[in-house]
Structures are given as C-alpha cells and as structure tokens.
C-alpha positions in Angstrom: -61.5 27.8 -120.0 -63.8 30.2 -121.8 -63.1 30.9 -125.5 -62.1 34.3 -126.5 -64.5 36.4 -128.4 -63.9 36.5 -132.2 -63.5 39.7 -134.1 -66.4 42.0 -133.9 -67.9 43.4 -137.1 -70.5 45.7 -135.7 -71.2 47.7 -132.6 -74.4 45.8 -131.9 -72.6 42.5 -132.1 -69.9 43.8 -129.8 -72.6 44.8 -127.2 -74.4 41.5 -127.4 -71.2 39.4 -127.2 -69.7 41.3 -124.4 -73.0 40.9 -122.5 -72.9 37.2 -123.0 -69.3 36.9 -122.0 -69.9 38.7 -118.8 -72.7 36.3 -117.9 -70.7 33.0 -118.1 -70.1 31.2 -114.8 -66.5 31.0 -113.7 -66.3 27.2 -114.1 -68.8 27.0 -117.0 -68.3 23.7 -118.9 -67.4 23.8 -122.5 -69.7 20.9 -123.2 -72.6 19.5 -121.2 -74.7 16.4 -121.7 -78.2 16.9 -120.5 -79.1 14.4 -117.7 -82.4 12.9 -116.6 -83.8 15.1 -113.8 -82.1 18.3 -115.1 -84.2 21.5 -115.1 -83.7 24.7 -117.2 -82.7 26.6 -114.1 -80.2 23.9 -113.1 -78.6 23.8 -116.6 -78.6 27.6 -116.7 -76.8 27.8 -113.5 -74.0 25.6 -114.9 -73.4 28.1 -117.7 -74.4 31.5 -116.3 -73.8 33.6 -113.3 -77.3 34.8 -113.6 -79.5 31.9 -114.7 -82.5 34.1 -115.3 -80.8 35.5 -118.4 -81.0 32.1 -120.1 -83.4 33.3 -122.8 -81.0 36.0 -124.0 -78.2 33.5 -124.3 -80.3 31.0 -126.2 -81.3 33.7 -128.7 -77.6 34.3 -129.5 -77.4 31.0 -131.4 -79.9 30.0 -134.1 -79.3 26.2 -133.5 -81.2 26.5 -130.2 -84.7 26.6 -131.6 -86.7 26.0 -128.5 -85.3 25.7 -124.9 -88.3 23.6 -124.0 -87.4 20.9 -126.5 -84.1 19.7 -125.0 -83.9 16.1 -123.7 -81.7 13.9 -121.6 -78.8 12.9 -123.9 -78.7 16.2 -125.8 -75.3 17.9 -126.0 -75.0 21.7 -125.2 -71.8 23.4 -126.3 -70.5 26.7 -124.9 -69.2 29.0 -127.7 -68.2 32.6 -128.1 -71.7 33.4 -129.3 -73.7 31.6 -126.7 -74.9 28.0 -126.1 -75.6 25.7 -129.0 -76.6 22.1 -129.5 -74.0 19.6 -130.6 -74.3 18.2 -134.1 -77.2 15.8 -134.5 -78.7 16.4 -131.0 -81.7 18.3 -132.2 -81.6 18.0 -135.9 -84.5 16.6 -137.9 -84.8 13.0 -136.7 -87.3 10.8 -135.0 -87.3 10.8 -131.2 -88.2 7.7 -129.1 -89.0 10.0 -126.2 -92.2 12.0 -125.7 -92.7 15.7 -125.2 -93.4 14.9 -121.6 -89.7 13.8 -121.2 -88.4 17.2 -122.2 -86.5 19.2 -119.6 -88.8 21.3 -117.4 -88.1 24.8 -116.1 -88.2 23.7 -112.4 -88.6 20.4 -110.6 -92.4 19.9 -111.0 -92.4 17.3 -108.2 -91.8 20.1 -105.8 -94.8 22.1 -106.9 -97.2 19.4 -108.1 -99.9 20.2 -105.5 -99.9 23.9 -106.4 -100.1 23.2 -110.2 -103.0 20.7 -110.0 -104.6 20.8 -106.6 -104.6 24.4 -105.4 -106.6 27.3 -106.8 -107.3 30.9 -105.9 -110.9 31.7 -106.6 -112.9 34.9 -106.5 -115.5 35.7 -103.8 -118.4 35.0 -106.1 -117.2 31.5 -106.8 -117.4 30.5 -103.2 -120.5 32.6 -102.5 -122.5 30.6 -105.1 -120.7 27.3 -105.0 -122.8 24.1 -104.2 -121.8 22.4 -100.9 -121.9 19.0 -99.3 -125.2 18.8 -97.3 -124.9 15.4 -95.8 -123.2 12.0 -96.2 -125.0 8.6 -96.6 -126.2 6.9 -93.5 -125.9 10.2 -91.6 -122.1 9.8 -91.4 -119.9 12.6 -90.3 -117.2 11.8 -92.9 -117.2 10.4 -96.5 -114.6 8.6 -98.4 -114.1 7.0 -101.9 -117.1 4.9 -102.8 -119.6 6.6 -100.6 -122.6 8.7 -101.5 -122.9 12.4 -100.6 -125.8 14.8 -101.0 -125.0 18.2 -102.5 -127.1 21.3 -102.1 -127.3 23.8 -105.0 -125.8 21.6 -107.7 -127.6 21.8 -111.1 -126.1 18.9 -113.0 -127.0 15.8 -115.0 -126.3 12.2 -114.1 -122.8 11.2 -114.9 -121.2 14.7 -114.7 -118.1 15.0 -112.6 -117.0 17.7 -110.2 -114.1 18.6 -107.8 -114.5 18.6 -104.1 -112.6 21.6 -102.6 -112.0 23.1 -99.1 -110.9 26.7 -98.3 -107.4 26.8 -96.8 -107.1 30.5 -96.4 -108.0 33.8 -97.9 -106.0 36.8 -99.2 -106.8 40.4 -98.5 -105.0 43.7 -98.5 -105.2 46.6 -96.1 -104.8 50.4 -96.6 -101.3 51.6 -96.1 -100.0 53.0 -92.9 -99.2 56.3 -94.6 -100.8 58.1 -97.6 -99.0 57.4 -100.8 -97.6 53.9 -99.8 -98.8 50.7 -101.5 -101.4 48.5 -99.8 -100.1 45.6 -97.7 -101.3 42.1 -98.6 -102.0 39.3 -96.1 -103.2 35.7 -95.9 -105.6 34.6 -93.3 -105.3 31.0 -92.3 -108.2 28.6 -92.0 -108.2 27.5 -88.3 -111.8 26.4 -87.7 -113.6 23.1 -88.2 -114.9 23.9 -91.7 -112.9 27.0 -92.5 -115.9 29.4 -92.4 -116.6 30.8 -89.0 -112.9 31.3 -88.3 -112.5 33.7 -91.2 -112.5 37.4 -90.6 -115.7 37.8 -92.8 -118.3 35.2 -93.8 -118.7 36.9 -97.2 -118.0 40.2 -98.8 -114.9 41.4 -100.6 -115.1 44.9 -99.0 -115.0 45.4 -95.3 -114.1 48.4 -93.1 -111.3 48.5 -90.6 -109.8 51.2 -88.4 -107.3 51.9 -91.2 -110.0 52.1 -93.9 -111.5 49.7 -96.5 -110.2 46.2 -96.7 -110.1 44.6 -100.2 -110.7 40.9 -100.5 -108.4 39.2 -103.1 -109.4 35.6 -103.2 -109.9 32.3 -101.4 -107.1 29.7 -101.6 -108.9 26.3 -102.0 -107.5 22.8 -102.0 -108.9 20.3 -104.5 -108.8 17.0 -102.7 -111.4 14.8 -104.3 -113.8 14.2 -107.2 -117.4 13.0 -107.4 -119.9 11.9 -110.0 -123.6 12.7 -110.1 -125.7 9.6 -109.6 -129.1 11.3 -109.2 -130.1 14.8 -110.2 -132.4 16.9 -108.0 -132.5 19.0 -104.9 -130.4 17.8 -103.2 -128.2 16.0 -105.8 -126.8 12.6 -105.0 -123.2 12.0 -106.0 -120.6 9.2 -105.6 -117.2 10.1 -104.3 -114.9 8.7 -106.9 -111.6 9.8 -105.4 -110.4 11.6 -102.3 -107.1 12.3 -100.6 -108.8 12.6 -97.3 -112.3 12.5 -95.8 -115.1 14.6 -97.3 -117.0 16.7 -94.7 -120.3 18.5 -94.5 -119.8 22.0 -95.9 -117.0 21.2 -98.4 -117.6 23.0 -101.7 -118.2 21.5 -105.1 -116.6 23.2 -108.1 -116.2 22.3 -111.8 -113.1 20.3 -112.6 -110.1 22.4 -113.6 -109.5 21.0 -117.1 -107.0 23.7 -118.1 -103.5 22.2 -118.3 -101.0 23.8 -116.1 -98.3 25.9 -117.6 -94.9 24.3 -117.7 -93.7 26.0 -120.9 -91.7 28.9 -119.5 -88.1 29.8 -119.0 -86.4 31.8 -116.2 -86.4 35.5 -117.0 -85.9 38.8 -115.2 -89.0 40.9 -114.6 -89.8 43.9 -116.8 -90.1 45.7 -113.5 -90.6 44.5 -109.9 -93.9 45.5 -108.5 -93.7 47.9 -105.5 -93.9 46.2 -102.1 -94.2 42.6 -103.5 -93.6 40.4 -100.4 -93.8 36.9 -99.2 -97.2 36.5 -97.6 -97.6 32.8 -97.0 -95.7 29.5 -96.8 -97.1 26.2 -98.0 -96.5 24.5 -94.7 -96.9 25.7 -91.1 -93.3 26.8 -90.9 -91.6 30.0 -89.7 -89.2 30.1 -92.7 -88.4 28.1 -95.8 -85.4 27.3 -98.0 -84.7 26.0 -101.5 -87.3 24.0 -103.4 -90.1 25.1 -101.1 -93.1 27.1 -102.2 -94.1 30.7 -101.1 -97.1 32.9 -101.9 -96.3 36.4 -103.2 -98.5 39.5 -102.8 -98.7 40.4 -106.5 -100.1 38.7 -109.6 -100.9 39.0 -113.2 -102.6 42.4 -112.9 -99.2 43.6 -111.6 -97.3 42.2 -114.6 -96.1 39.0 -113.0 -95.9 36.0 -115.2 -94.6 32.4 -115.0 -90.8 32.1 -115.1 -90.2 35.6 -113.6 -87.3 35.5 -111.3 -86.8 37.8 -108.3 -84.2 38.4 -105.7 -85.5 38.1 -102.2 -84.4 40.6 -99.5 -85.2 41.1 -95.9 -85.7 44.6 -94.5 -82.7 46.0 -92.6 -83.1 46.4 -88.9 -83.3 49.8 -87.2 -80.4 50.2 -84.7 -79.4 52.9 -82.2 -76.1 54.7 -82.9 -74.6 54.4 -79.4 -71.4 56.1 -80.5 -72.7 59.4 -81.7 -75.8 59.3 -79.5 -75.0 57.5 -76.2 -78.1 56.3 -74.4 -78.9 58.5 -71.4 -77.1 61.5 -72.8 -78.6 64.8 -73.7 -77.8 64.5 -77.4 -79.7 61.2 -77.7 -82.6 62.6 -75.7 -83.0 65.7 -78.0 -82.3 63.8 -81.3 -84.3 60.6 -81.0 -84.8 60.3 -84.8 -81.2 61.0 -85.7 -80.0 58.4 -83.2 -81.8 55.6 -85.0 -80.2 54.2 -88.2 -82.0 52.0 -90.7 -79.6 49.3 -91.9 -79.7 48.3 -95.6 -81.7 45.3 -96.8 -80.0 41.9 -96.8 -80.0 39.5 -99.7 -81.7 36.2 -99.0 -81.9 34.3 -102.4 -83.9 33.9 -105.5 -87.5 32.7 -106.3 -89.1 31.8 -109.6 -92.8 32.3 -110.2 -94.5 29.1 -111.5 -98.2 29.9 -111.2 -99.9 33.2 -111.4 -103.4 34.4 -110.4 -104.9 37.9 -110.7 -103.5 39.3 -107.4 -101.4 36.5 -105.9 -98.7 34.2 -107.3 -96.9 31.1 -106.2 -93.1 30.9 -106.5 -90.4 28.3 -105.8 -87.3 29.2 -103.8 -84.5 28.4 -106.2 -81.5 29.2 -103.9 -80.9 31.0 -100.6 -78.1 32.0 -98.3 -80.5 32.4 -95.4 -84.0 31.1 -94.8 -86.8 33.0 -96.5 -89.2 34.6 -93.9 -92.7 36.1 -94.0 -92.6 39.7 -95.1 -89.3 39.4 -97.2 -89.6 41.5 -100.3 -89.0 41.0 -104.0 -86.5 43.0 -106.1 -85.2 43.1 -109.6 -82.4 40.4 -109.6 -80.1 42.6 -111.7 -80.0 45.5 -109.3 -79.7 46.0 -105.5 -82.2 47.9 -103.4 
C-alpha cells in the first residue's frame, strides 16, 4: 500500500511529488533488499510503471547519492518522496565487495560480445588496415600458437593487436520522397572472406537509381589477438588467442583498450530521432524478444546515448474498407485512395541503448508483448505515435 503524500509547502514540491506518485507500480514494495543478479532496470520495474524515469525518482531523495553504487544486500525503501536507502546500507563504512559487484543497468552477460568484441569502424579504418597475408607452413587456417604473416603492419616486436573480420556494413539510401529522412540498412557478409560479397569493395559514396548512397561503417568482430615476433614486410606474428580459425584476409587493428561504458541508468530520450528503426539482429533470426540485441539506425550524432530507452512500434497495415468501398463496385473503382485505410502503429515493447557509435547504436530488448521485427521504429516511451 503506497503511503499518502505529506502536506505540500510549495507548488514545485507538489508538482514533483504528484509526478512521483503517478509513477509508482501498482504493487510496488514498501521495502526491497537488493539481490545478486539484479539490474537497475529490474529494480526500477519493481517500483515504477515507467522504469526509464528511475533517475528522476532517485533525485527526489538525497540519501541516494549514486544509483550505480548499490549492492546486493542494500535496502531500498519506498517513501512519499521517492526511493531511499535503509539506514546503514550506504552510509560511510568499509565494503568487502568491489565496485565490480555493484548493480549494473542491464544484464551484461546478454551483451558481452557487443561491449567487448564488436565494433563499428569507418571506411578509412578498413581501407588502410593491415591484413593476414599467409599462415605458417602454407596452411589455410591458423589457430592459437601458430605464426601468421601480416601485410602492411608497421610494428615493433612484442606489440599486440586484434584480429577482426567484417560481419556486415551499414549504409543509408536517399528517401523515396523528397523531404523524408534517409533509410538505413545493414548488408550481411555472405562471402568466404566478406569482401567480394559486399555491395562495394571500398568507397563511402556510391550512386544508385535513387541517388547517392552514404556508407556508415563496417561492423567487425574481434575474435583473436596476436603478438609481433618479427618486424618487417611482411611482419611475423604469433596468434596468442582466437575464438575460431584465423583466415587469409582477416584484418589487424589496434587493441580496443577503452573500457566499455556500464555507468548509465535508464532514461527517456530528449527526443526520438525521426525514422529510427531496427536494422539488424545479432543472430540470423526473423524476429527477437527480451534480452536479445538489435541494431538501430541512429547514433551519437542524432543525440542517442547509453541508457536511452525507446518504445518499439510496428507500422500499421494498410487495409481495404470493404464496407464503404465494396470491391468490384463503382465507388471503389473511382476512389482507390479513399478505399485504403492506414491502421495505427502497434506497440511492441521497449529497448535500451547500451553502446553507441556515430550513426548506429546497439540496444537490448527489455520487454515485449510481441516479437521485435526488422523495420520496427522507435518512439518516445512517454507518448504514443
């Protein structure tokens, strides 16, 4: 049972408190002990109807200093002013647990590959990247502990690098009609080495019947590491780790030493970019559901950041009004446009962005009432399209 709001001393306090009260979930617990395996989204959903408003609820109570620094065993208390910590749960005291044990915004195990092993790189990165020229003893494949020979690598003995392979490429096309936004697509890698099968060998700008195509980036998978054993042209290097076999033509890039971002909280977008859609799934599937990753057609240059939550909708179908415009009748024949009705979009679920690139971002499906499909679009979660 939710507590009644206390007396209000100022209009601003009234506004904030009423907002908070309207957000509480119907069966929100009065007290909650944080459990191992909890996420910020999961905890938020226990308290709030709209979990993406979690930051605003935190800010209502000064005891909650940092939502990233809550741990299993901490006590959260629901009050008229928001969510606070129980006495002693976050006060000044020594912790036996490390920062790594703090509650994460989403289950990182579901997105590990896309935080550490997947990158989206610009055209010039691939154009000038060194590549595996050959494998020792003229083998077709290389594995951990074997030597490979790399063309175009200027490095000293002992330096380490990542072995990557293109998995696809993103590009956008001119709109069907003037004034509309450009449509973004992902082209799959379907050839032996991912090169000849691509629409274009190189070049971010190509022409189509619709106009100029803009290249957005290669999606590459980091699947191994190597260490230089002999500098030169070509360079000799030892494969120190690989998830699968190294092939001739695989690219060599610097190790990505930048830690991935896990310090974010669910929050609504400042504004949802126009025509932001699902453009790829992480697996060869026709649709996906909760805790699966999707690629979205907008990125940091469109104002997307980690933690941004969107509602997912599918476009409504176009149907024929058989009642007012019976098929085969004169009225339907002379009014073909009026006889077709566009149904409203249908709600699918919510996604949260967890990694953002310049023009593309990765998001995790947090909940859904129906499977998410290719082409579904993003919308502000606090409004309806």
